C-alpha positions as MATLAB code, in Angstrom:
seq = 'MLPPFDYFIHLRACHTKQSERAARIKQLPAAYKGSLSSNEKDLINKPIAELVEDVHQKIIKPIDILRTYGKVAVKAHEKTNCLTEVMVPEAESWAEEVNLEGPLAGVPVSLKDTVVVQGFDTSVGYSRNTGKPAITDGSLTKLLKDAGAVPYVKTACPITLLSFESTNDVWGRCDNPHNPDYSPGGSTGGEAALLALGGRIGIGTDVAGSVRAPAHFSGIYSLRCSTGRWPKMGLNTSMAGQEGVLAVASPMARTLNDLVYFSKAVLEMKAERYDHTVHPIPWRDEPFQTVKQSQKLRIGVIWSDGVVDPSPACHRALSISIEALKSAGHAIIDITPPPALSSSPSPTAPPSPCTALTLASALLNSDGCTTFLSHFHTGERNDPGAAQLSLYASLPRPIRYLHCLWVRYIRRDPVWAGLLRNFSPKSAAEQWKLVAQREAYRASWHAWWRDEAKVDLILCPPNATPAVPHGGMKRAVSSCGYTFLWNLLDYPAGIVPVTKVNPDLDTLLGESLRRAREVNGVARGAYGLYDAERMKGLPVGVQVVGRRWCEEEVLAGMEVLEGALEARGEKYQVLEVE';
ca = [
     -13.352   -2.077  -32.840;
      -9.827   -1.822  -34.201;
      -7.330    0.917  -33.305;
      -7.457    3.874  -33.562;
     -11.244    3.844  -33.627;
     -11.436    2.089  -30.269;
     -10.532    5.472  -28.769;
     -14.208    6.388  -29.057;
     -15.139    3.238  -27.142;
     -12.700    4.345  -24.453;
     -14.239    7.814  -24.206;
     -17.742    6.397  -24.025;
     -16.762    3.892  -21.316;
     -15.177    6.612  -19.154;
     -18.204    8.877  -19.527;
     -20.569    6.008  -18.742;
     -18.789    4.935  -15.561;
     -18.416    8.439  -14.178;
     -22.044    9.287  -14.981;
     -23.177    6.035  -13.390;
     -21.229    6.796  -10.214;
     -22.585   10.340  -10.016;
     -26.142    9.086  -10.504;
     -25.785    6.452   -7.803;
     -24.525    9.014   -5.309;
     -27.250   11.499   -6.249;
     -29.974    8.876   -5.838;
     -28.910    7.845   -2.344;
     -31.548    8.464    0.334;
     -31.305   11.514    2.602;
     -29.755    9.356    5.341;
     -26.520    9.345    3.352;
     -26.307   13.098    2.950;
     -25.798   16.124    5.122;
     -23.706   16.641    8.217;
     -22.820   13.926   10.666;
     -24.757   13.960   13.927;
     -23.010   13.669   17.284;
     -24.280   10.085   17.568;
     -22.847    9.241   14.149;
     -19.487   10.739   15.117;
     -19.504    8.650   18.290;
     -20.193    5.557   16.195;
     -17.297    6.403   13.843;
     -14.899    6.639   16.770;
     -16.042    3.399   18.373;
     -13.581    0.474   17.923;
     -14.677   -2.402   15.691;
     -14.696   -4.821   18.619;
     -17.326   -2.702   20.369;
     -19.361   -2.246   17.190;
     -19.438   -5.990   16.600;
     -20.405   -6.631   20.221;
     -23.252   -4.112   19.911;
     -24.504   -5.937   16.806;
     -24.222   -9.307   18.579;
     -26.257   -7.902   21.481;
     -28.756   -6.291   19.061;
     -28.011   -2.850   20.538;
     -27.413   -1.448   17.066;
     -28.526   -2.581   13.606;
     -26.065   -3.135   10.744;
     -28.157   -0.850    8.527;
     -27.566    2.063   10.924;
     -23.804    1.472   10.845;
     -23.901    1.271    7.054;
     -25.759    4.565    6.722;
     -23.232    6.337    8.917;
     -20.265    5.034    6.953;
     -22.049    5.564    3.663;
     -22.412    9.222    4.604;
     -18.696    9.344    5.477;
     -17.814    7.815    2.105;
     -19.884   10.363    0.179;
     -18.207   13.243    2.016;
     -14.740   11.734    1.512;
     -15.464   11.297   -2.200;
     -16.526   14.919   -2.541;
     -13.143   15.944   -1.156;
     -10.809   13.419   -2.813;
     -12.623   11.519   -5.615;
     -11.778    8.274   -3.813;
     -14.739    6.068   -4.819;
     -15.219    3.958   -7.931;
     -18.165    1.563   -7.598;
     -20.836    2.817   -5.179;
     -22.501   -0.351   -3.883;
     -24.551    1.253   -1.101;
     -28.051    0.356   -2.423;
     -27.061   -3.310   -2.688;
     -25.254   -3.083    0.638;
     -28.533   -2.145    2.319;
     -29.890   -5.531    1.271;
     -26.697   -7.272    2.394;
     -26.917   -5.514    5.766;
     -30.373   -6.990    6.317;
     -29.068  -10.506    5.632;
     -25.752  -10.221    7.447;
     -24.366  -12.962    9.692;
     -25.224  -11.395   13.054;
     -22.927  -13.806   14.882;
     -19.851  -13.276   12.706;
     -16.587  -11.706   13.884;
     -17.225   -8.719   11.597;
     -20.994   -8.566   12.095;
     -22.363   -5.379   10.603;
     -18.992   -3.745    9.935;
     -18.824   -1.827    6.630;
     -15.703   -2.664    4.628;
     -14.395   -0.755    1.630;
     -12.578   -2.598   -1.128;
      -9.901   -1.666   -3.610;
     -11.335   -1.584   -7.125;
      -9.497   -4.846   -7.876;
     -11.744   -6.919   -5.578;
     -14.481   -8.878   -7.381;
     -18.047   -8.210   -6.201;
     -21.098   -9.725   -7.887;
     -22.969   -7.272  -10.091;
     -20.142   -4.758  -10.395;
     -17.248   -4.143  -12.750;
     -13.677   -4.801  -11.673;
     -12.089   -2.282  -14.007;
      -8.679   -1.804  -12.342;
      -8.783    1.599  -14.034;
      -8.914    0.212  -17.609;
     -11.848    1.180  -19.810;
     -11.565   -2.234  -21.504;
     -12.748   -3.859  -18.254;
     -15.930   -1.795  -17.895;
     -19.399   -3.031  -18.714;
     -18.478   -6.512  -17.519;
     -20.112   -6.975  -14.096;
     -19.007  -10.045  -12.155;
     -21.489  -12.903  -12.164;
     -20.527  -14.021   -8.662;
     -18.607  -12.770   -5.653;
     -14.891  -13.433   -5.535;
     -13.589  -15.667   -2.761;
     -12.388  -12.722   -0.662;
     -15.791  -11.042   -0.843;
     -17.493  -14.316    0.076;
     -15.281  -14.658    3.154;
     -16.034  -11.103    4.268;
     -19.774  -11.555    3.895;
     -19.665  -14.865    5.758;
     -17.819  -13.060    8.562;
     -20.707  -10.595    8.746;
     -19.000   -7.660    7.021;
     -20.887   -5.407    4.614;
     -18.943   -4.317    1.490;
     -20.302   -0.906    0.515;
     -17.872    0.905   -1.831;
     -14.902    0.195   -4.061;
     -12.025    2.628   -4.222;
      -9.574    4.250   -6.594;
      -6.339    2.805   -7.952;
      -3.957    3.765  -10.779;
      -4.162    2.223  -14.182;
      -1.551   -0.596  -14.357;
      -1.456   -0.810  -10.495;
       2.253    0.065  -10.695;
       2.308    3.479   -9.096;
       2.273    5.414   -5.837;
      -0.439    7.577   -7.426;
      -4.119    6.695   -8.026;
      -5.259    8.171  -11.325;
      -6.880    6.741  -14.434;
      -9.150    7.905  -17.244;
     -12.093    5.786  -16.128;
     -12.526    7.317  -12.680;
     -10.290   10.383  -12.663;
      -7.679   11.515  -10.153;
      -7.783   10.706   -6.443;
      -6.338   13.386   -4.155;
      -4.500   13.229   -0.856;
      -6.918   13.973    2.019;
      -4.371   16.377    3.582;
      -3.357   18.280    0.448;
      -5.112   18.017   -2.937;
      -1.888   18.782   -4.811;
      -0.450   15.455   -3.686;
      -1.199   11.782   -4.221;
      -2.914    9.705   -1.507;
      -0.560    6.900   -2.480;
      -0.951    3.928   -4.726;
      -1.892    1.592   -5.858;
      -4.445    1.445   -3.027;
      -4.770    5.218   -2.790;
      -8.557    5.461   -2.756;
      -8.692    3.241    0.315;
      -6.178    5.400    2.145;
      -8.046    8.604    1.324;
     -11.370    7.174    2.501;
      -9.953    5.694    5.700;
      -8.123    8.903    6.573;
     -11.396   10.805    6.277;
     -13.384    8.509    8.543;
     -13.733    5.133    6.824;
     -13.531    1.999    8.951;
     -11.540   -0.863    7.474;
     -10.479   -1.688    3.943;
      -8.648   -4.171    1.777;
      -5.927   -3.428   -0.724;
      -3.202   -5.304   -2.550;
       0.557   -4.884   -2.381;
       3.271   -5.876   -4.862;
       5.849   -3.136   -4.231;
       4.350   -1.092   -1.418;
       0.756   -0.612   -2.544;
      -0.886   -0.686    0.900;
       2.113    0.790    2.724;
       2.870    3.850    0.587;
      -0.808    4.954    0.812;
      -0.789    4.504    4.596;
       2.428    6.545    4.826;
       1.142    9.230    2.417;
      -2.325    9.555    3.964;
      -1.789    8.927    7.676;
      -3.461    5.566    8.310;
      -2.399    2.017    9.265;
      -1.768   -0.989    7.032;
      -0.159   -4.404    7.070;
       1.520   -6.053    4.098;
       1.009   -9.783    4.735;
       3.241  -12.628    3.631;
       1.884  -14.690    0.752;
      -0.523  -17.356    1.916;
      -1.799  -15.613    5.036;
      -4.625  -13.682    3.331;
      -6.780  -14.764    0.389;
      -5.557  -13.489   -2.987;
      -8.096  -15.084   -5.350;
     -11.221  -13.245   -6.342;
      -9.204  -10.227   -7.494;
      -8.546   -8.708  -10.898;
      -5.082   -7.498  -11.836;
      -3.115   -5.794  -14.586;
      -0.470   -8.524  -14.679;
      -2.097  -11.934  -14.465;
       0.483  -14.711  -14.187;
       3.250  -12.493  -12.798;
       4.888  -14.490  -10.021;
       8.378  -13.049   -9.810;
       7.239  -10.775   -6.974;
       3.844  -11.908   -5.774;
       1.058   -9.454   -5.002;
      -0.849  -10.025   -1.768;
      -4.207   -8.833   -0.472;
      -3.778   -7.042    2.834;
      -5.745   -5.065    5.460;
      -5.880   -1.315    6.027;
      -7.592    0.659    8.788;
      -8.056    4.106   10.271;
      -6.770    2.981   13.679;
      -4.269    0.381   14.830;
      -6.824   -1.184   17.161;
      -9.096   -1.839   14.193;
      -6.239   -3.146   12.033;
      -5.371   -5.753   14.659;
      -8.991   -6.789   15.171;
      -9.657   -6.986   11.424;
      -6.525   -9.043   10.774;
      -7.335  -11.469   13.572;
     -10.956  -11.848   12.419;
      -9.967  -12.767    8.855;
      -7.190  -15.133    9.938;
      -9.664  -16.944   12.192;
     -12.128  -17.482    9.313;
     -10.193  -20.504    7.955;
      -9.560  -18.703    4.690;
      -8.079  -21.866    3.165;
     -11.675  -23.054    2.697;
     -12.280  -20.114    0.350;
      -8.959  -19.874   -1.436;
      -6.538  -22.632   -2.458;
      -3.553  -20.251   -2.138;
      -4.034  -19.732    1.607;
      -1.904  -21.641    4.109;
      -3.858  -23.089    7.047;
      -2.181  -20.796    9.577;
      -4.817  -19.388   11.947;
      -4.289  -16.391   14.217;
      -1.607  -17.238   16.783;
      -2.119  -15.324   19.995;
       0.983  -16.565   21.807;
       3.586  -14.750   19.660;
       1.355  -11.678   19.579;
       1.176  -11.526   23.369;
       4.861  -12.385   23.771;
       5.925   -9.366   21.732;
       3.260   -7.075   23.129;
       4.159   -7.840   26.746;
       7.931   -7.903   26.303;
       9.729   -5.400   28.496;
      12.814   -5.321   26.283;
      12.477   -6.121   22.600;
      15.534   -6.162   20.358;
      14.612   -3.813   17.531;
      16.864   -3.301   14.534;
      16.852    0.060   12.761;
      17.698    0.585    9.102;
      18.310    4.325    8.809;
      19.113    4.154    5.103;
      18.931    1.444    2.452;
      22.231    2.586    0.910;
      20.470    3.643   -2.302;
      18.676    6.839   -1.325;
      18.779    8.327    2.170;
      15.432    9.205    3.744;
      14.403   12.850    3.555;
      14.631   14.943    6.743;
      10.918   14.421    7.430;
      11.173   10.637    7.147;
      14.408   10.548    9.145;
      12.746   12.610   11.889;
       9.762   10.228   12.072;
      12.161    7.319   12.540;
      14.138    9.251   15.181;
      10.961   10.056   17.127;
      10.019    6.367   17.069;
      13.454    5.206   18.217;
      13.584    7.671   21.091;
      10.127    6.556   22.223;
      11.137    2.891   22.142;
      14.348    3.613   24.035;
      12.344    5.457   26.700;
      10.125    2.386   27.007;
      13.195    0.247   27.730;
      13.650   -1.531   24.410;
      17.064   -2.291   22.933;
      17.857   -0.537   19.654;
      20.366   -2.103   17.276;
      21.550   -0.020   14.338;
      21.635   -1.965   11.076;
      23.852   -0.554    8.348;
      23.350   -2.124    4.931;
      26.362   -2.047    2.650;
      26.678    0.938    0.307;
      25.043    0.376   -3.056;
      27.175   -1.936   -5.223;
      29.786   -2.332   -2.481;
      32.463   -4.861   -3.452;
      33.455   -5.672    0.135;
      30.474   -5.440    2.482;
      30.868   -6.032    6.204;
      30.281   -9.684    7.194;
      27.780   -8.465    9.806;
      25.786   -6.336    7.341;
      22.561   -7.572    5.743;
      22.470   -8.415    2.038;
      22.393   -5.248   -0.054;
      18.983   -3.584   -0.531;
      20.336   -2.222   -3.812;
      20.589   -5.801   -5.055;
      16.967   -6.334   -4.017;
      15.756   -3.256   -5.895;
      17.544   -4.304   -9.072;
      16.392   -7.918   -8.828;
      12.793   -7.148   -7.903;
      12.475   -4.585  -10.708;
      13.699   -7.099  -13.265;
      11.375   -9.819  -11.950;
       8.230   -7.692  -11.733;
       8.393   -6.572  -15.358;
      10.219   -9.508  -16.883;
       7.668   -9.537  -19.712;
       8.900   -6.116  -20.818;
       5.621   -4.539  -19.600;
       3.713   -6.376  -22.337;
       0.928   -7.638  -20.087;
      -0.145   -4.418  -18.415;
       0.062   -2.601  -21.759;
      -2.181   -5.189  -23.446;
      -5.260   -3.861  -21.659;
      -5.065   -0.318  -23.035;
      -7.430    1.187  -25.543;
      -5.996    3.608  -28.075;
      -5.505    7.026  -26.485;
      -5.960    5.763  -22.926;
      -3.557    7.620  -20.649;
      -0.914    5.641  -18.835;
       0.370    6.347  -15.347;
       3.457    8.612  -15.624;
       5.686    6.135  -13.816;
       4.433    3.074  -15.664;
       4.869    4.973  -18.927;
       8.551    5.445  -18.072;
       8.912    1.722  -17.401;
       7.279    0.677  -20.652;
       9.227    3.259  -22.670;
      12.555    1.972  -21.453;
      11.578   -1.678  -21.794;
      10.616   -1.056  -25.426;
      13.970    0.429  -26.452;
      15.993   -1.676  -28.890;
      18.697   -3.601  -27.046;
      21.641   -1.737  -28.689;
      20.208    1.651  -27.725;
      19.530    0.508  -24.182;
      23.082   -0.838  -23.948;
      24.620    2.423  -25.157;
      22.470    4.425  -22.777;
      23.571    2.263  -19.849;
      27.194    2.836  -20.795;
      26.594    6.586  -20.879;
      24.915    6.519  -17.457;
      27.613    4.287  -15.986;
      30.749    5.932  -17.314;
      29.794    9.480  -18.321;
      27.302   10.292  -15.586;
      29.237    8.003  -13.205;
      26.059    6.488  -11.794;
      26.510    2.699  -11.450;
      23.338    2.307   -9.370;
      21.065    3.795  -12.014;
      22.955    2.010  -14.778;
      22.468   -1.310  -12.972;
      18.722   -0.793  -12.759;
      18.464    0.173  -16.418;
      20.709   -2.631  -17.669;
      18.461   -5.303  -16.177;
      15.165   -3.714  -17.173;
      14.259   -5.541  -20.364;
      12.059   -8.408  -21.597;
      13.327  -11.775  -20.375;
      13.289  -15.219  -21.934;
      12.049  -18.162  -19.879;
      15.645  -19.182  -19.196;
      16.523  -15.660  -18.048;
      13.445  -15.583  -15.834;
      14.449  -18.846  -14.175;
      17.883  -17.419  -13.426;
      16.266  -14.385  -11.780;
      14.054  -16.616   -9.657;
      17.102  -18.601   -8.579;
      18.819  -15.341   -7.611;
      15.714  -14.320   -5.669;
      15.743  -17.537   -3.668;
      19.469  -17.210   -2.943;
      18.905  -13.623   -1.795;
      16.056  -14.717    0.476;
      18.239  -17.444    1.959;
      20.975  -14.900    2.676;
      18.564  -12.605    4.500;
      17.117  -15.515    6.470;
      20.597  -16.569    7.617;
      21.618  -12.991    8.419;
      18.532  -12.365   10.587;
      19.028  -15.681   12.405;
      22.789  -15.601   12.899;
      23.830  -11.937   12.892;
      20.941   -9.575   13.611;
      19.057  -11.680   16.158;
      16.399   -8.988   16.433;
      12.681   -9.318   17.089;
      11.644   -6.680   14.562;
      13.115   -4.116   12.174;
      12.136   -0.457   11.846;
      12.832    1.549    8.700;
      11.318    4.368    6.636;
       8.388    3.446    4.358;
       9.734    5.683    1.595;
      12.479    8.215    0.997;
       9.955   11.068    1.032;
       6.393   11.822    2.137;
       3.638   11.849   -0.510;
       4.535   12.604   -4.118;
       2.776   15.397   -6.025;
       0.435   14.432   -8.841;
       2.480   13.340  -11.827;
       5.532   12.873   -9.631;
       5.948    9.179  -10.372;
       7.413   10.095  -13.747;
      10.535   11.055  -11.805;
      10.209    8.852   -8.724;
       9.080    5.554  -10.272;
      12.212    3.743   -9.057;
      12.083    5.225   -5.550;
      10.286    2.328   -3.912;
      13.158    0.359   -2.399;
      12.100    0.764    1.227;
       8.907   -1.185    0.544;
       9.921   -3.316   -2.462;
      12.668   -5.030   -0.428;
      10.133   -6.700    1.841;
       7.966   -7.824   -1.092;
      10.949   -9.586   -2.616;
      11.692  -11.246    0.735;
       7.975  -11.859    1.393;
       8.240  -10.419    4.923;
       5.221   -8.859    6.651;
       5.514   -5.116    7.149;
       3.181   -2.602    8.759;
       2.898    1.188    8.698;
       2.428    3.362   11.779;
       1.863    7.102   11.172;
       4.117    9.143   13.460;
       4.222   12.847   12.593;
       3.616   15.440    9.877;
       5.966   17.452    7.694;
       7.163   20.587    9.467;
       9.091   23.050    7.273;
      10.890   24.441   10.317;
      12.388   21.013   10.999;
      12.395   19.226    7.660;
      13.615   21.714    5.054;
      16.517   20.738    2.824;
      17.974   23.553    0.748;
      20.958   24.637   -1.284;
      24.031   22.486   -1.295;
      22.455   19.821    0.940;
      19.574   19.336   -1.486;
      21.925   19.302   -4.468;
      24.097   16.609   -2.879;
      21.042   14.499   -2.008;
      19.846   14.653   -5.605;
      23.199   13.791   -7.143;
      23.840   10.515   -5.283;
      22.297    8.464   -8.093;
      19.312    8.361  -10.426;
      16.975    6.956   -7.786;
      17.842    9.755   -5.355;
      17.551   12.337   -8.109;
      13.978   11.248   -8.803;
      12.983   11.218   -5.138;
      14.633   14.464   -4.045;
      13.515   16.269   -7.181;
      10.061   16.214   -5.563;
      11.016   17.007   -1.985;
       9.820   20.419   -0.802;
       9.068   20.637    2.925;
       7.256   23.958    2.516;
       4.805   22.615   -0.059;
       4.544   19.320    1.867;
       3.651   21.047    5.134;
       1.160   18.938    7.098;
       1.540   15.752    5.056;
       1.722   12.589    7.208;
       4.976   10.719    7.772;
       5.088    7.142    9.024;
       7.533    4.379    9.865;
       7.622    0.747    8.780;
       7.679   -2.211   11.191;
       9.003   -5.441    9.645;
       8.986   -9.029   10.862;
      10.073  -12.411    9.607;
       8.039  -14.327    7.055;
       4.561  -15.379    8.218;
       4.972  -13.516   11.519;
       2.116  -11.041   11.047;
       1.094  -11.370   14.683;
       4.520  -10.219   15.846;
       4.491   -7.254   13.461;
       1.055   -6.132   14.664;
       2.168   -6.489   18.262;
       5.311   -4.505   17.476;
       3.170   -1.773   15.953;
       1.173   -1.659   19.183;
       4.374   -1.492   21.239;
       5.598    1.426   19.135;
       2.323    3.318   19.296;
       2.138    2.728   23.053;
       5.653    4.142   23.443;
       4.724    7.189   21.379;
       1.533    7.707   23.361;
       3.439    7.535   26.664;
       5.479   10.540   25.484;
       2.455   12.428   24.176;
       3.561   11.833   20.581;
       0.880    9.493   19.233;
      -0.252   10.498   15.755;
      -3.631   12.224   15.620;
      -5.802   11.077   12.733;
      -7.886   13.615   10.846;
     -11.025   14.781   12.607;
     -14.187   13.612   10.877;
     -16.196   16.662    9.861;
];
């Protein structure tokens, strides 16, 4: 049906999917409803390695594990609206046929809505993609099932996948498990909400921070993998063919122990047999153990990216982590990136993160947002942040040029002007130039880490602020530099939750808040949302970064950090499962 009459198709699709989900939940057997028993709570708190061993020894049946986690998912959905496709009835059949010898035998795994599962839609939040169930499992789902895992639910994401929120017309709004006025993160926000409330392990995707922002916002663990380590086929997306900044599938978990086990299990499955994009790099235990057992790691710390300073809450989380690592005997090396747009950076400083933000933003939407907009029905609501991107990209070139001049010379904001100037549709020749700049930037970082930094790992904030309130991405859409940098470089990066917002320690008021907002347009968007009183109790994490294809070292570094925090009685406490 042609516009504008396709609006009625959109409304009908949204009503159908939400009614279908509600009916599936209502029709679940009694085993999936009610309060959790003490035995079920014990099962939830048991590490994956022990669960798998119990299945191998036939001490517990996969169906019993599934029913426990299915009950958890229903309760989490009631609180946060985190589920999309409820696959539990089919999962009961899969649990009976599971590979009882696999490394994930009997373990329920939740999947971002983008993952293709036979018999279910892969809507990615667009009504146009509903009513089109997959005819076969995607390669990632096949690998998981062969490993013995049991996919049982799919979870919420934002329309367009370009947001740190998780809202769309098809499924509604997903809330933060700690505070319903805030986002659980995006674009893998539904996963984070479910895992925070008792889920086990999950899979998301990440192109600018989409598994790390949710982990930071919701208080869980995640690992953004380098391209080629995890399968990426068998997924749907809003931007097929976009390769300026590649999206990657990556693991998420409620506990660090489970994240490590899950990552190792998948990497040992020879994923290259399932997916042509995977490099044949199995799990390497030697570098993992080397980092984990090191008595004195060299750890670099980026306190600020030079674009927007971290909020007091995020700065405090990083300070807590550094003090813990120092107490454990590790060497801390401060890394000071050059100020944004600096004309004479220090020869020992890393390449500018501001350059990365500008370059990555231009690459990611070099089509002028045409592709992700092409999937919309008439009247379908866009994500607030993505709407800002598409609005600016659609401006006539003369108007965009004049606006950039006004921002640069009247507002005196060269950082914001630089971002806006480069945000426009690109020709093939312009795209090639951007890719060449990306490769030169990567080479500069590689040389700097090797010759100047000489560190084992880097610690930095995951974001300038804790979780954003619903609708906040309209203002904070460009505030993603702390994660986007590592996507552009293709470095693995993990999130460790550290603390929670405390108004007594993290408040920023008056002149201090005004100065923070006025640094540039990126800071204005981020700090326009910062309110420690309203954010009270929201999780705050730190980011652990390693060199390309060194996921094992990053995971080991995360364990070192958490061990140091635990030794000081400062390990983050996940939400209690009710």
